[in-house]
C-alpha positions in Angstrom: -9.6 4.4 -7.8 -5.8 5.0 -6.7 -3.6 2.4 -5.6 -1.1 2.5 -3.1 1.1 -0.5 -2.1 3.3 -0.1 0.3 6.5 -2.3 0.6 10.0 -3.5 1.4 11.8 -6.0 1.2 12.6 -6.2 4.5 10.3 -6.7 7.4 9.9 -4.5 10.9 10.6 -1.2 8.7 7.1 0.1 9.4 5.2 -0.8 6.5 1.8 -1.7 8.5 1.8 1.6 10.6 2.8 3.5 7.4 -0.4 1.3 5.1 -2.8 1.9 8.7 -2.3 5.8 8.8 -2.0 7.3 4.9 -5.0 5.2 4.9 -6.9 6.9 7.8 -5.5 9.8 6.3 -7.4 9.6 2.7 -10.5 8.7 4.3 -10.7 12.1 6.5 -10.4 13.9 3.6 -13.1 12.5 2.7 -11.7 9.6 0.0 -13.6 6.2 0.7 -10.7 4.0 1.6 -9.9 0.0 1.3 -7.2 -1.5 2.9 -6.0 -4.9 1.7 -3.9 -6.8 4.1 -1.7 -9.1 2.0 0.3 -10.4 5.0 -0.7 -13.5 6.4 0.8 -12.2 9.7 -2.2 -9.8 10.2 -0.9 -6.7 11.9 -3.0 -4.5 10.0 -6.1 -6.7 10.4 -5.2 -6.1 14.1 -4.9 -3.0 14.2 -8.1 -2.4 12.7 -10.1 -5.0 14.6 -10.7 -6.8 11.4 -12.1 -10.3 12.1 -9.8 -13.3 10.0 -12.8 -15.6 9.4 -14.2 -12.7 7.4 -12.3 -13.7 4.8 -12.2 -15.7 1.6 -9.0 -18.1 1.9 -6.9 -17.4 -0.2 -7.4 -20.2 -2.5 -11.3 -19.4 -3.1 -10.0 -15.5 -3.8 -7.3 -16.5 -6.5 -9.4 -19.0 -8.0 -12.6 -16.9 -8.8 -14.9 -18.7 -6.2 -15.4 -15.3 -4.0 -14.9 -11.8 -4.9 -12.6 -9.6 -3.1 -16.1 -7.3 -2.5 -17.7 -10.0 -0.7 -14.7 -10.0 2.1 -15.0 -6.4 2.4 -15.8 -5.3 6.2 -16.4 -2.0 7.5 -13.7 -0.9 10.2 -15.0 1.6 13.3 -13.8 4.6 11.1 -16.0 6.5 8.6 -15.6 5.7 5.3 -12.2 3.0 6.1 -13.1 -0.5 4.9 -10.9 -3.6 5.2 -9.9 -6.9 3.4 -8.5 -8.8 6.5 -5.8 -11.2 6.4 -5.8 -14.9 7.5 -3.2 -17.1 7.7 -4.1 -18.9 4.3 -2.6 -16.1 2.8 1.3 -17.6 3.3 -0.3 -20.3 0.6 -1.1 -17.0 -2.1 1.8 -17.3 -3.9 1.3 -21.2 -4.3 -2.0 -20.7 -5.7 -1.0 -17.6 -8.1 2.1 -19.6 -9.5 -0.8 -21.7 -10.5 -2.3 -19.0 -12.7 -0.9 -17.9 -16.1 -2.0 -14.3 -15.4 -0.1 -14.7 -12.1 1.9 -11.4 -11.9 -1.4 -9.9 -12.7 -4.5 -11.4 -11.1 -4.6 -9.3 -8.2 -5.4 -6.0 -10.3 -8.1 -7.6 -11.9 -9.3 -8.8 -8.9 -9.7 -5.3 -7.5 -10.8 -3.4 -10.6 -15.0 -3.9 -9.7 -13.7 -1.9 -6.4 -13.0 1.1 -8.1 -16.9 1.7 -8.6 -16.8 1.9 -4.7 -13.4 3.4 -3.1 -11.4 6.5 -4.2 -7.8 4.7 -2.6 -6.6 1.3 -2.0 -4.4 0.6 0.0 -1.8 -2.2 -0.2 -0.1 -3.8 3.2 2.2 -5.6 1.6 4.4 -8.6 2.9 8.5 -8.3 3.0 10.0 -10.5 0.4 10.0 -10.9 -3.6 7.4 -12.8 -4.5 4.2 -13.3 -6.8 2.3 -11.6 -4.4 4.5 -8.6 -4.3 4.7 -8.6 -7.9 1.2 -8.1 -8.0 1.6 -5.1 -5.9 4.1 -3.2 -8.1 2.6 -4.5 -10.9 -1.5 -2.7 -9.7 -0.2 0.4 -7.4 -0.1 3.7 -9.1 2.5 4.5 -6.2 4.8 2.1 -4.5 5.9 3.3 -0.6 8.8 2.5 0.8 9.6 3.0 3.8 13.7 2.9 4.2 15.7 2.2 7.6 18.4 4.8 7.7 21.4 2.3 7.0 23.9 1.3 4.2 21.6 -1.6 3.7 19.4 0.3 2.5 20.7 1.5 -0.6 21.1 -1.7 -1.9 17.5 -2.9 -1.4 16.6 0.3 -3.6 18.9 -0.5 -6.1 17.5 -4.3 -6.8 13.8 -2.8 -6.4 14.1 -0.2 -9.2 16.2 -2.7 -11.2 13.7 -5.0 -10.9 10.6 -2.4 -12.0 13.1 -1.2 -14.9 13.4 -4.9 -15.8 9.4 -5.4 -16.0 9.0 -2.2 -18.0 6.7 -0.7 -15.2 7.2 2.7 -16.2 4.1 4.3 -15.2 4.7 3.4 -11.6 5.7 6.0 -8.6 8.1 4.6 -6.5 8.3 6.8 -3.3 10.5 6.1 -0.6 11.1 7.7 2.6 13.0 7.8 6.1 11.5 5.7 8.7 12.4 4.9 12.1 14.8 7.7 12.2 16.8 9.1 15.2 18.8 12.2 14.2 20.9 11.4 17.7 22.6 8.8 15.5 25.8 10.0 13.3 25.1 6.5 11.2 22.0 7.8 10.4 22.2 11.3 9.7 25.2 10.2 7.4 23.2 7.3 5.7 20.0 9.8 5.0 22.4 12.7 3.3 24.0 10.1 1.3 21.1 8.7 -0.1 19.0 11.5 -0.9 22.2 12.6 -2.8 22.0 9.4 -4.6 18.0 9.1 -5.2 16.3 12.3 -5.4 12.7 10.5 -5.2 13.1 9.8 -1.6 10.4 12.5 0.4 11.0 15.2 2.3 9.5 13.5 5.5 11.3 11.5 8.1 9.0 9.3 10.7 11.2 9.3 13.7 12.1 6.3 15.6 9.8 6.9 18.5 7.1 5.2 21.5 4.6 7.4 19.8 4.7 4.8 16.6 4.8 2.1 18.6 2.1 2.3 20.9 -0.5 2.3 17.6 -0.4 -1.4 18.3 -1.4 -1.2 21.7 -4.0 1.7 20.9 -5.0 -0.9 18.0 -6.3 2.3 15.5 -4.7 5.0 13.8 -2.1 7.3 15.6 -4.5 10.3 14.1 -8.0 9.1 15.4 -7.2 9.3 19.2 -3.7 11.6 19.1 -5.3 14.2 16.2 -2.8 16.7 18.0 0.5 14.8 18.3 3.7 15.6 16.2 3.2 11.7 14.6 0.1 12.4 13.3 1.3 15.6 11.7 4.7 13.2 10.5 1.9 11.3 8.8 -0.4 13.5 7.8 3.2 15.7 6.2 3.5 12.4 4.5 0.2 11.9 3.0 0.0 14.9 1.5 3.6 14.2 -0.4 1.9 11.1 -1.6 -1.0 12.4 -2.5 0.5 15.4 -4.8 2.5 12.6 -6.9 -0.8 10.9 -7.2 -2.4 14.4 -8.2 0.1 14.9 -10.7 -0.1 11.4 -12.0 -3.3 11.3 -12.0 -3.6 14.3 -14.7 -0.9 12.9 -16.7 -2.7 9.6 -16.9 -6.1 11.5 -18.3 -4.2 14.2 -20.4 -2.9 10.1 -21.9 -6.1 8.3 -21.5 -7.5 10.9 -24.0 -5.8 9.9 -26.9 -5.1 6.8 -26.0 -8.2 3.2 -26.8 -8.9 1.8 -23.5 -6.5 -1.4 -22.9 -8.4 -4.3 -23.0 -7.8 -5.6 -18.9 -9.9 -2.7 -17.8 -12.9 -3.2 -16.0 -16.0 -2.4 -18.5 -18.6 -0.6 -17.8 -20.8 -3.5 -17.2 -18.7 -4.9 -14.3 -19.0 -1.4 -12.4 -23.1 -0.7 -13.1 -23.5 -4.3 -11.9 -21.5 -3.8 -9.0 -24.0 -3.8 -5.4 -22.2 -0.3 -4.8 -23.1 1.5 -7.9 
């Protein structure tokens, strides 16, 4: 199961729009896909018509009183499921802080899901917190929407420094420009400067436009109701880039696994066989 975190220190940069549309594209390509809405505001839950009451509260999940697979709900889209957020997620950091495995627990909770899903997309709340640390630690790829402003350079520097300081060298950080207006000189200048400084920035740019804002009103992934639109093609292009990075990473990981003993925290065979989806 590939885990894709969608994250930025800042809010309002298009994280939820990105998470939903990447997850939908994954599901369209016949990969069973799950979105976990980790933001207590529940934007992804709202767009995908999830019911917050269907979840276990954050405390129950962190304590292990309920398993993640017990709070998964189906969406209207084939092969696309959801773990809805609810307001209790605002205290998830508090509950994590009481655990000795505070920065790795969410990954452990996710592991049994690999018996059912090929892709897991995490819609992360803004800010730097124990939840975001868990997302970074768990993710194979961290997709980072960037506004084309000078402050994005500082955010990227801080993010790379934070990840490097913790030795998380196996995560692919995949920034891309979001809400781009190429008519604005500052946007063009900033994009040029940041691409020169950060070669890992993806080629796809998501423009600013009403097509993207309309998704919240339609409460559906863009491609599901406007497959021929420019916005749908933009997210198809973004998914192709992310998928290519994940495929390359998976091949490298397979080579490594062939010569490395399994880690102690990998889910055991009995855990997977005991899953209701096996």
